[in-house]
C-alpha positions in Angstrom: 19.5 -0.2 -46.5 17.5 2.6 -44.8 13.8 2.0 -45.1 12.7 5.2 -43.2 12.8 8.8 -44.3 15.6 11.2 -43.4 13.9 12.2 -40.2 14.7 8.9 -38.6 18.4 8.8 -39.7 19.6 10.2 -36.4 21.9 9.0 -33.7 20.2 10.3 -30.5 21.8 10.6 -27.1 20.1 11.5 -23.8 21.4 11.6 -20.3 19.9 12.5 -16.9 21.7 12.5 -13.6 20.6 13.5 -10.1 22.5 13.5 -6.9 22.1 14.7 -3.3 23.9 14.5 0.0 23.3 16.3 3.3 23.6 16.4 7.0 20.9 16.6 9.7 21.3 17.8 13.3 18.5 17.6 15.8 18.7 19.3 19.2 16.2 18.5 22.0 15.3 21.1 24.6 13.8 20.6 28.1 10.5 22.4 27.4 9.2 19.8 25.0 10.7 21.5 22.0 13.4 20.7 19.4 15.2 22.2 16.5 16.1 20.3 13.4 18.8 21.8 11.0 19.6 20.4 7.6 22.4 21.3 5.2 22.0 19.7 1.7 23.7 19.8 -1.6 22.0 18.6 -4.8 22.4 18.7 -8.5 20.6 17.7 -11.7 22.3 17.4 -15.0 20.4 16.5 -18.2 20.7 16.9 -21.9 20.5 15.3 -25.2 21.8 15.6 -28.7 21.4 14.2 -32.2 23.7 13.5 -35.1 22.7 12.8 -38.7 23.7 9.4 -40.0 24.9 8.2 -43.5 23.8 4.9 -45.1 26.9 3.2 -43.4 25.8 4.6 -40.0 28.7 7.1 -39.8 27.8 10.6 -38.6 27.9 13.6 -40.8 26.9 16.5 -38.6 25.4 17.4 -35.3 21.8 18.4 -35.5 21.3 19.6 -32.0 23.1 19.6 -28.6 21.7 20.7 -25.3 22.6 20.5 -21.6 20.9 21.9 -18.5 22.8 21.7 -15.2 21.4 23.0 -11.9 23.2 22.8 -8.5 21.6 23.8 -5.1 22.8 24.3 -1.6 20.1 24.4 1.0 20.2 25.4 4.7 17.0 24.6 6.6 16.2 25.1 10.3 12.9 24.3 12.0 11.9 24.9 15.6 9.0 22.8 17.0 7.3 23.2 20.4 4.6 21.2 21.9 2.5 23.6 24.0 -0.1 21.1 25.3 -0.9 17.5 24.4 -3.3 18.9 21.8 -1.4 22.0 20.5 2.0 22.7 19.0 3.6 25.1 16.7 6.5 25.1 14.2 8.5 27.9 12.7 11.5 27.8 10.4 13.6 29.3 7.7 14.9 27.7 4.4 17.7 29.4 2.4 18.7 28.2 -1.0 21.6 29.1 -3.2 21.1 27.9 -6.8 23.5 27.8 -9.7 22.7 27.0 -13.3 24.4 26.4 -16.6 22.2 26.1 -19.7 23.1 25.8 -23.3 21.3 24.7 -26.5 22.7 24.5 -30.0 20.6 23.7 -33.2 21.7 23.1 -36.8 20.4 25.7 -39.2 20.2 24.3 -42.8 20.3 27.7 -44.5 23.5 28.7 -42.6 25.0 25.1 -42.7 26.1 25.5 -39.0 25.3 24.6 -35.5 23.9 27.8 -34.0 23.8 28.6 -30.3 20.2 29.3 -29.2 20.8 29.4 -25.4 24.0 30.0 -23.5 23.5 31.2 -19.9 24.9 30.6 -16.5 24.5 32.3 -13.2 23.2 31.9 -9.7 20.4 33.2 -7.5 19.1 32.8 -3.9 15.7 32.3 -2.3 14.7 32.6 1.4 11.6 31.2 2.9 10.2 31.6 6.4 7.1 30.0 7.9 5.0 29.6 11.0 2.4 26.9 11.6 0.1 26.1 14.5 -1.5 22.6 15.0 -4.5 21.9 17.2 -6.3 18.7 17.9 -9.7 19.5 19.4 -10.6 15.8 19.7 -9.3 12.3 19.0 -10.4 12.3 15.4 -10.0 16.0 14.5 -7.0 18.1 13.8 -6.5 21.6 12.4 -3.5 23.5 11.0 -3.1 27.1 10.2 0.0 28.9 9.0 1.7 31.6 7.0 4.5 31.1 4.5 6.9 33.8 3.1 9.1 33.4 0.1 11.5 35.9 -1.5 13.4 35.4 -4.8 16.5 37.7 -4.8 17.0 37.3 -8.6 14.3 39.8 -9.3 13.2 40.9 -5.8 9.8 39.2 -6.0 8.2 38.0 -2.8 5.0 36.4 -1.6 3.1 36.0 1.7 0.9 32.9 1.5 -1.8 31.7 4.0 -2.3 28.0 4.5 -4.9 26.0 6.5 -6.3 22.5 6.8 -8.9 20.5 8.7 -8.6 16.7 9.0 -11.1 14.1 10.2 -9.9 10.6 10.8 -12.7 8.1 10.3 -10.6 5.1 11.3 -6.8 4.4 11.3 -6.9 3.7 7.5 -9.2 6.4 6.2 -9.4 10.1 6.7 -10.9 13.2 5.1 -8.9 16.4 4.8 -10.0 19.8 3.6 -7.2 22.3 2.9 -6.4 25.6 1.4 -3.0 27.0 0.6 -1.5 29.7 -1.7 1.7 28.3 -3.2 4.1 30.4 -5.3 6.5 28.8 -7.8 10.0 30.2 -8.5 
């Protein structure tokens, strides 16, 4: 017999899946520079649901059901050049195409039905570009300075973000880093 209250008389399900695959190509140039290009495809799929249980553990009705699927195709290309033994720069671009499918249904007691709360699918793109300069003034010191740009085509928003860091290596196992960066989130 059930000992708990009705809240615990549920059959819960949950799933979460993640997958990714990609290709990388690196091209070396004669002037101590190289370009690395990556194409990647990834996806995450997760959701959960619950059904109400009778005393004999048979189900009577679905209480909620939700699923969130996101797929992404990424193209990234980064060019790196070593200017001197102590100085180098990198610049690159990252393009993402994202697709989503979202839905959530919830049981409404007063209506005695499973009502759709979220049902949306679509896609959007982002593009990012960056430049970074690295300088090592001494054996234990290194400095980075750069600029990052991101644009979200879904709503036209964009951001230019400065970034910088200074690192001191006390020994091979310990270092101290001071950094600043403005980082937007899509």
